[in-house]
C-alpha positions in Angstrom: 171.6 -32.0 -75.0 173.6 -31.4 -72.4 176.6 -28.9 -73.4 179.2 -31.3 -72.3 178.4 -33.3 -75.4 178.9 -30.3 -77.7 182.1 -30.0 -75.3 183.2 -33.1 -76.3 183.0 -32.2 -79.8 184.4 -29.2 -79.5 187.8 -30.8 -77.8 187.7 -33.4 -80.5 187.6 -31.1 -83.2 190.4 -28.7 -81.9 192.6 -31.9 -81.0 193.0 -32.7 -85.2 194.3 -30.2 -88.3 192.7 -33.3 -90.3 189.7 -31.8 -92.5 188.3 -35.2 -93.5 188.8 -36.4 -89.9 186.8 -33.0 -88.6 183.9 -33.7 -91.5 183.7 -37.4 -89.9 183.6 -36.2 -85.9 181.1 -33.5 -86.6 178.8 -35.7 -89.0 178.6 -38.2 -86.5 177.7 -35.9 -83.7 174.7 -34.5 -85.9 173.4 -37.8 -86.5 172.8 -37.9 -82.7 171.3 -34.7 -82.3 167.6 -34.2 -81.7 165.7 -32.4 -84.2 164.2 -30.0 -81.9 168.2 -29.0 -80.8 169.5 -28.7 -84.6 168.7 -25.1 -85.0 170.7 -23.6 -82.2 173.2 -26.5 -82.2 174.1 -26.0 -85.6 175.1 -22.0 -84.5 177.2 -23.1 -81.5 178.9 -25.3 -83.8 180.0 -22.4 -85.5 180.1 -20.3 -82.7 177.6 -18.2 -83.3 174.0 -17.7 -82.0 172.8 -15.6 -85.3 172.6 -16.7 -88.9 175.2 -14.9 -91.1 172.5 -12.9 -92.4 171.4 -11.3 -89.1 173.6 -8.4 -88.8 173.1 -8.8 -84.7 176.3 -9.3 -82.8 177.3 -10.5 -79.1 179.7 -7.8 -78.4 181.0 -9.3 -75.8 184.2 -7.7 -74.4 187.3 -9.4 -72.7 187.3 -7.4 -69.4 183.4 -8.2 -69.3 184.6 -12.3 -69.2 187.5 -11.3 -65.8 183.9 -9.3 -64.6 181.9 -12.7 -65.1 185.0 -15.2 -63.6 185.1 -12.7 -60.4 181.4 -13.3 -59.8 181.1 -16.9 -60.5 184.4 -17.6 -58.7 185.1 -15.1 -56.0 189.3 -14.6 -57.6 190.1 -11.4 -58.4 190.4 -9.5 -61.3 193.9 -8.8 -60.5 195.1 -12.6 -60.6 193.0 -13.7 -63.4 194.8 -11.1 -65.6 198.2 -12.4 -64.2 196.7 -15.7 -65.7 195.7 -14.5 -68.8 199.2 -12.6 -69.7 200.9 -16.2 -68.8 198.5 -18.1 -71.0 197.3 -15.6 -73.7 193.7 -17.3 -73.7 190.5 -16.2 -71.8 189.2 -19.8 -72.2 192.2 -21.4 -70.5 192.2 -18.6 -67.8 188.0 -19.9 -67.4 189.5 -23.2 -67.0 192.2 -22.7 -64.8 189.9 -20.4 -61.8 186.9 -22.8 -62.2 188.8 -25.9 -61.1 189.8 -23.9 -57.8 186.9 -21.5 -57.2 186.2 -20.1 -53.9 182.5 -20.2 -54.4 180.6 -23.5 -54.2 176.8 -23.2 -55.8 174.6 -25.5 -53.9 172.1 -25.4 -56.6 174.6 -26.0 -59.6 172.7 -28.2 -62.3 174.6 -29.6 -65.5 174.0 -26.9 -68.5 172.1 -27.7 -72.0 173.3 -26.5 -75.1 169.6 -24.4 -74.9 170.4 -22.8 -72.1 173.9 -21.7 -72.9 172.2 -20.3 -76.4 169.3 -18.4 -75.1 171.8 -16.8 -72.5 174.6 -15.8 -75.2 171.7 -15.1 -77.4 170.1 -12.5 -74.9 173.5 -10.7 -74.2 173.5 -9.7 -78.3 169.5 -8.4 -77.7 170.0 -6.8 -74.3 169.4 -2.4 -74.3 168.8 0.6 -72.2 170.6 1.2 -68.5 172.3 -1.2 -66.6 173.0 -3.9 -70.1 176.5 -4.3 -69.0 175.6 -5.6 -66.1 172.8 -8.1 -67.7 175.2 -9.3 -69.6 178.0 -10.1 -67.1 175.5 -11.5 -65.2 174.1 -14.0 -67.9 177.6 -15.5 -68.4 178.0 -15.7 -64.6 174.7 -17.9 -64.6 176.7 -20.1 -67.1 180.0 -20.5 -65.4 178.5 -20.9 -62.3 177.2 -24.7 -62.9 180.2 -25.1 -65.6 183.0 -27.5 -65.5 186.5 -26.5 -66.2 186.4 -27.9 -69.7 183.0 -26.2 -70.6 184.0 -23.1 -69.1 186.4 -22.7 -71.8 184.3 -22.7 -74.6 182.1 -20.8 -72.6 184.3 -18.0 -72.9 185.4 -18.6 -76.1 181.9 -18.3 -77.5 180.8 -15.2 -75.7 183.8 -13.9 -77.1 183.3 -14.8 -80.5 186.3 -16.9 -80.8 185.6 -20.6 -81.1 189.0 -21.8 -82.3 188.1 -25.4 -83.4 188.7 -25.0 -87.1 185.3 -25.4 -89.1 185.3 -24.0 -92.6 182.3 -23.4 -94.3 183.5 -26.4 -96.8 184.0 -28.7 -93.9 180.4 -28.1 -92.4 179.1 -28.2 -96.0 180.5 -32.1 -96.2 179.2 -33.0 -92.7 176.1 -32.3 -93.4 176.2 -34.6 -96.2 177.6 -37.3 -94.6 175.7 -37.3 -92.0 172.1 -37.4 -93.8 173.1 -38.8 -97.3 176.0 -40.8 -96.8 173.9 -44.2 -97.0 172.2 -43.0 -100.4 176.3 -42.6 -101.4 177.1 -45.6 -99.9 180.1 -43.9 -98.5 182.1 -44.6 -95.5 185.2 -43.1 -93.5 188.4 -45.1 -92.9 189.7 -43.5 -89.7 192.8 -45.2 -90.4 193.9 -44.2 -93.5 191.7 -40.8 -92.9 190.5 -41.0 -96.0 186.8 -41.2 -97.7 185.8 -44.5 -99.5 183.5 -44.2 -102.1 182.0 -47.6 -103.6 182.7 -47.7 -107.1 184.5 -44.8 -107.3 180.5 -43.0 -107.1 182.7 -39.6 -107.5 179.3 -37.9 -109.0 176.6 -38.9 -106.6 178.6 -37.5 -103.7 178.7 -34.7 -105.9 175.0 -34.2 -106.8 174.7 -34.0 -102.9 177.5 -31.7 -101.8 176.0 -29.4 -104.7 172.5 -29.7 -103.2 173.4 -29.1 -99.8 175.8 -26.1 -101.0 172.9 -24.3 -102.9 170.9 -24.6 -100.2 173.0 -22.7 -98.0 173.9 -20.4 -100.9 170.2 -19.2 -100.8 169.7 -19.2 -96.9 172.8 -18.0 -95.6 172.3 -20.7 -92.7 173.8 -24.0 -91.9 170.9 -24.6 -89.0 168.1 -23.7 -91.9 169.8 -26.3 -93.6 171.0 -29.1 -91.4 167.0 -28.8 -90.2 166.0 -28.8 -94.1 169.0 -32.6 -94.8 167.2 -34.6 -91.8 164.5 -34.6 -94.2 166.2 -35.2 -97.1 167.1 -34.1 -100.4 163.0 -32.5 -101.9 163.2 -30.4 -98.8 166.5 -28.9 -99.5 165.5 -28.6 -103.0 162.1 -26.5 -101.8 164.7 -23.6 -100.4 164.2 -20.3 -102.3 165.1 -16.5 -101.9 163.4 -14.6 -100.0 163.0 -10.9 -100.3 164.1 -9.6 -97.0 167.3 -12.2 -96.1 170.0 -11.2 -98.2 172.3 -13.5 -100.2 175.5 -13.8 -100.4 176.6 -12.2 -103.9 178.5 -14.0 -106.7 182.2 -12.7 -106.5 184.5 -12.7 -109.5 188.1 -14.0 -110.4 190.7 -12.1 -111.7 192.3 -12.0 -114.9 195.7 -10.2 -116.5 194.1 -9.5 -120.1 191.3 -8.5 -122.1 192.4 -12.0 -124.2 192.1 -13.9 -120.8 188.8 -12.4 -119.5 187.5 -13.1 -122.8 188.5 -17.2 -123.0 187.4 -17.6 -119.2 183.7 -16.5 -119.6 183.2 -17.1 -123.4 182.7 -14.8 -125.8 180.8 -13.2 -127.0 180.7 -11.5 -123.1 178.8 -8.8 -121.6 181.4 -6.0 -120.5 180.7 -3.3 -117.6 182.1 -0.8 -115.9 183.9 -1.7 -112.7 183.0 0.5 -109.6 184.9 1.8 -107.1 182.0 1.7 -104.3 180.4 -0.4 -102.3 178.4 -3.9 -103.5 174.7 -3.3 -102.2 172.1 -6.0 -102.3 168.2 -3.6 -102.7 165.5 -5.8 -100.8 161.4 -5.1 -102.0 158.9 -6.8 -99.7 155.4 -6.3 -98.9 156.4 -2.3 -99.7 159.2 -1.7 -97.8 163.3 -1.6 -99.3 165.7 -2.6 -97.4 169.6 -2.3 -98.5 172.2 -4.9 -97.3 175.8 -4.8 -97.9 178.5 -7.4 -99.4 178.6 -8.5 -95.3 175.0 -8.8 -95.1 174.8 -6.0 -93.0 171.6 -3.6 -93.3 172.5 0.1 -94.0 168.5 0.9 -95.1 169.0 3.9 -92.6 172.1 5.0 -93.7 171.2 5.7 -97.1 167.5 7.1 -97.6 168.0 8.3 -100.7 168.8 5.2 -102.3 165.6 3.8 -100.8 164.2 7.0 -102.5 165.9 6.2 -105.9 164.4 2.6 -106.2 161.0 3.3 -104.8 160.3 5.4 -107.8 162.5 4.3 -110.6 162.6 0.0 -110.3 158.8 -1.0 -111.2 157.9 -3.9 -109.0 156.6 -5.2 -105.6 158.8 -7.7 -104.6 162.4 -8.1 -106.1 166.3 -8.9 -104.9 168.8 -6.4 -106.9 172.5 -6.6 -107.0 174.4 -3.1 -107.3 177.1 -0.6 -106.5 176.4 2.3 -104.9 179.3 4.8 -106.1 180.4 8.2 -104.4 180.4 11.1 -106.6 181.5 15.3 -106.1 178.3 17.2 -105.5 180.5 20.1 -107.3 181.7 18.2 -109.8 179.8 15.2 -110.1 182.8 12.8 -110.7 182.8 9.7 -109.3 185.1 10.1 -106.0 186.9 6.8 -104.6 185.4 4.5 -102.0 187.2 5.6 -98.8 185.7 8.9 -99.6 181.9 7.4 -99.1 182.8 4.4 -96.4 182.0 7.1 -93.4 178.6 6.6 -94.5 178.1 2.7 -94.1 178.5 3.0 -90.2 176.7 6.1 -89.5 173.5 6.5 -87.7 173.2 10.0 -87.1 173.3 13.4 -88.8 172.1 11.1 -91.9 170.3 13.9 -94.3 173.5 15.9 -94.0 176.0 13.0 -94.7 173.4 12.6 -98.0 173.9 15.9 -99.2 177.9 15.8 -98.2 178.4 12.1 -99.5 175.9 11.8 -102.4 175.6 8.1 -104.1 174.4 6.8 -107.2 172.9 3.5 -107.6 174.7 1.3 -110.5 172.4 -1.9 -111.0 174.1 -4.8 -112.7 172.0 -7.9 -111.5 168.7 -9.2 -110.4 167.9 -12.2 -108.5 164.4 -12.6 -107.6 161.1 -10.5 -109.1 157.3 -10.8 -108.6 157.5 -14.3 -106.8 160.0 -16.1 -109.1 164.0 -16.9 -108.5 166.0 -15.7 -111.2 169.5 -17.2 -110.5 169.4 -19.8 -112.7 168.2 -17.8 -115.7 170.5 -16.7 -118.3 172.4 -13.6 -117.4 171.2 -11.6 -120.7 168.1 -12.9 -119.7 168.4 -11.0 -116.4 170.2 -8.0 -117.8 166.9 -7.4 -120.2 164.6 -7.8 -117.1 166.3 -5.0 -115.5 166.1 -2.9 -118.4 162.4 -2.9 -118.5 161.6 -2.4 -115.1 164.4 0.4 -114.5 163.8 3.9 -115.1 167.2 5.3 -115.3 168.5 8.7 -114.0 172.0 9.7 -113.9 173.7 10.4 -110.6 170.4 8.3 -109.0 169.9 5.3 -110.1 171.5 4.0 -113.7 172.4 0.3 -115.0 175.6 -0.6 -115.2 177.3 0.4 -118.5 177.6 -2.4 -120.9 178.6 -3.7 -124.2 178.4 -7.1 -126.0 181.6 -8.5 -127.8 184.1 -10.9 -128.6 186.4 -8.5 -130.1 189.1 -8.1 -127.3 189.8 -4.6 -129.6 186.9 -3.2 -128.9 186.7 -4.7 -125.1 190.7 -3.2 -124.7 188.8 0.2 -126.1 186.0 0.4 -123.6 188.5 -0.5 -120.6 190.8 2.2 -121.6 187.8 4.2 -121.7 186.6 3.0 -118.2 190.0 3.7 -117.1 190.4 7.2 -118.1 186.5 8.1 -116.6 187.7 7.3 -113.4 186.2 3.8 -112.8 188.4 0.8 -111.3 188.2 -1.2 -114.5 185.5 -3.6 -116.0 183.8 -6.7 -115.4 183.9 -9.2 -118.0 180.5 -11.9 -118.1 179.0 -15.1 -119.3 175.7 -13.9 -121.0 174.3 -17.2 -120.2 175.5 -18.2 -116.9 173.4 -18.6 -113.9 174.0 -16.4 -111.1 176.2 -18.4 -108.2 175.9 -16.5 -104.8 179.1 -16.4 -102.9 180.9 -18.1 -105.7 183.9 -17.4 -107.6 183.2 -19.7 -110.7 184.7 -18.1 -113.7 181.2 -16.8 -114.8 182.5 -13.4 -114.2 185.8 -12.2 -113.8 187.6 -8.5 -113.2 190.0 -6.5 -115.2 192.0 -3.9 -113.5 195.1 -2.2 -113.9 196.7 -3.4 -110.8 196.3 -7.0 -109.9 199.0 -7.4 -107.4 196.8 -6.9 -104.3 195.2 -8.8 -101.8 192.1 -8.4 -99.0 194.3 -9.8 -95.9 192.6 -9.7 -92.1 195.1 -8.6 -89.4 195.7 -11.0 -86.8 198.1 -9.5 -84.4 200.0 -6.3 -84.0 202.9 -5.0 -82.3 203.5 -2.1 -80.2 205.7 0.4 -82.0 208.7 2.4 -80.2 210.0 6.1 -80.0 207.2 8.8 -81.9 204.7 5.5 -82.6 204.6 3.7 -78.9 201.4 4.8 -78.1 200.3 2.7 -81.4 200.3 -0.8 -82.7 202.6 -0.1 -85.8 203.2 -3.3 -87.4 200.8 -6.0 -88.7 200.5 -9.8 -88.9 198.0 -10.7 -92.2 196.6 -13.8 -93.1 194.5 -15.6 -96.0 191.8 -17.9 -95.4 191.9 -21.5 -95.6 188.6 -22.1 -98.0 188.5 -25.5 -96.6 189.1 -25.0 -92.5 188.1 -21.6 -92.5 191.7 -21.3 -90.7 193.5 -18.0 -90.9 197.1 -18.4 -92.2 199.5 -15.6 -92.0 201.4 -14.4 -94.8 203.8 -11.7 -93.7 203.3 -8.4 -91.7 202.8 -4.9 -93.3 203.6 -1.7 -91.5 203.8 0.9 -94.5 201.4 2.7 -95.8 199.8 4.1 -92.8 199.8 7.9 -91.7 200.7 9.7 -88.3 198.1 12.0 -88.8 194.3 10.8 -89.0 193.5 13.3 -91.2 196.1 12.4 -93.8 194.3 8.9 -94.4 194.3 5.4 -92.7 196.6 5.8 -89.5 198.5 3.5 -87.2 196.2 5.4 -84.8 193.1 4.6 -86.4 193.9 1.0 -86.9 194.9 1.1 -83.4 191.8 1.9 -82.0 189.8 -0.7 -84.1 191.9 -3.2 -83.0 192.0 -2.5 -78.7 188.4 -4.2 -78.6 189.4 -7.5 -80.2 192.6 -8.1 -78.2 192.5 -11.6 -77.3 196.1 -11.9 -75.3 199.2 -9.7 -75.3 203.0 -11.2 -74.5 205.7 -8.4 -74.5 205.4 -6.2 -77.9 203.2 -8.1 -79.4 199.1 -8.4 -79.4 197.0 -11.2 -80.9 193.5 -10.0 -81.9 190.4 -11.3 -83.6 190.4 -11.5 -87.1 188.3 -8.7 -88.0 189.9 -5.7 -89.6 190.4 -6.3 -93.2 192.6 -4.4 -95.1 194.1 -4.3 -98.7 197.9 -4.5 -99.2 199.8 -4.0 -102.6 202.9 -6.3 -103.0 205.6 -6.7 -105.6 205.4 -10.4 -105.9 204.5 -13.7 -103.5 207.0 -15.9 -102.3 207.9 -19.4 -100.7 208.5 -18.9 -97.1 208.6 -21.7 -94.3 208.2 -18.5 -91.7 204.4 -18.4 -92.3 201.9 -20.9 -91.7 200.3 -20.1 -95.4 203.9 -21.8 -96.6 204.1 -18.0 -98.5 205.4 -14.4 -97.7 204.1 -11.2 -99.7 207.4 -9.3 -100.8 207.0 -5.4 -99.9 203.3 -5.4 -98.6 202.1 -2.2 -98.5 198.7 -1.0 -96.9 196.4 0.0 -100.1 193.4 0.8 -98.1 190.9 -0.4 -95.3 188.1 -2.8 -96.2 186.3 -3.7 -93.0 183.5 -1.8 -93.8 182.7 -3.7 -97.2 184.8 -7.1 -96.4 184.4 -9.5 -93.6 187.2 -11.9 -92.3 185.1 -14.6 -94.5 185.6 -12.5 -97.4 189.1 -12.1 -98.0 191.3 -13.8 -100.5 192.1 -17.5 -99.8 195.5 -19.5 -99.5 193.9 -20.9 -103.4 194.2 -17.4 -104.1 197.7 -16.7 -103.3 198.7 -20.2 -105.3 197.3 -19.1 -108.2 199.1 -15.5 -108.0 202.1 -17.5 -107.3 202.1 -19.6 -110.5 201.0 -16.9 -112.5 203.7 -14.8 -112.0 206.0 -17.7 -112.5 204.6 -18.0 -116.1 204.4 -14.6 -116.8 208.1 -14.4 -115.8 
């Protein structure tokens, strides 16, 4: 397919804020995509060249974009930097310079989506000497043949910053509209921006929506889902878990009391310790054990001792386990906060030394797949019994999460206090008969912690400080996520809780260094960055506010901890979470 057709779609998506209209535009486009192009086009539509579970990144810096533009246009980097400061958007810079480029290519040709995909994907896989120059050449090759409009989105794709407002919910619904509209009998009313269902056939619509969502939950890959949806519902239902391909973990809702928790998950319930570690999804396939984080990153090499613990103490040839790795002191054997062991996740060298200095215990609490069978639709109590059968527990190496089963809030409260006094974050309450729902907060599992006024947010901008903080970004704009559109909505600014010295904790310098490679634009003292750095903030309350895009503001936000090693921007709290807190606090007041 010609890349220009995809660019037309990008422009239409970007021009409308209406979610249903975006869904309609994407669904109509998908109907026209040839089968052989569906895989790469579905990834490009999301501004990606790898599915979510693949931890390879394009890794193309803004400065390299300027070099590629110079090669393809002959316009100097200095001239383009001036434009960059004026527009704050390298895509718009590319559009401008392509319009007036000095070098005219004799053999320019139309770009195809396959060519764009191949070149951009190659950028992420190049290794060795001369890699940077070869990456620049791959982008320059595309820009040389690009129209000004195509150049905008080539740059944004290379920078992994597409900006067309497609969230997971919109993409899921677009697949439903594209491939199951006739069976549902649905239509989209453009004038009213409304979905029209015959005889109010909402149930059938919800059925297909669930089928598509479940296929995505298992594959973590909309390109795979769209390919299968073209062939019908049965092909989607054939999708199964596969060891070696990570799955989004099931997430927990928050509750304010033991009574609320037991009511939400339905008593009797399982109550387990909540660990202050990091989520580890353990896969075994063909004798190989692989470890993935909640962000679907492969960390097998960083934790060789966990691999050994699992190989020696979990029976079976193929499985997928859900667990938490918790750090402990080698001197006292007491559990440590996550921040104490977080540095191990990204560590690539001196692994043995780090293992002895910052040891971890693996706490297993669920199983999704075992010996060729998916267990995600089995009851939790069945899954737990299977874990007890196949796991040999060895304290400070590998154990099952400590658990009680009760309907009594007093018994649950006693267990909760024991957990807090033992250094745990709180407790998890689980519905005994519930299935495992990858990537969902559906109420089958809730968490109870002492401090509830916390949110995981992403940094979208920063401001350069003054005086002794002049070399740092020292005030950060923070945002939550719109679950439907995927858009990041600002909810305030935070500048407290950070340290001035690196050795004291999370510092202004540390955050500044993390944000520098993510800079998209800079105007005056403000810097706009790609939304990748996730932090947890505490706050006094949520207030209504017209000043921020979310419509809310956090009162007295303060950094609690850095979360980007265990949370991606897609994992942060949503606008719906903020609204729940806002209306919940009104009820409690």
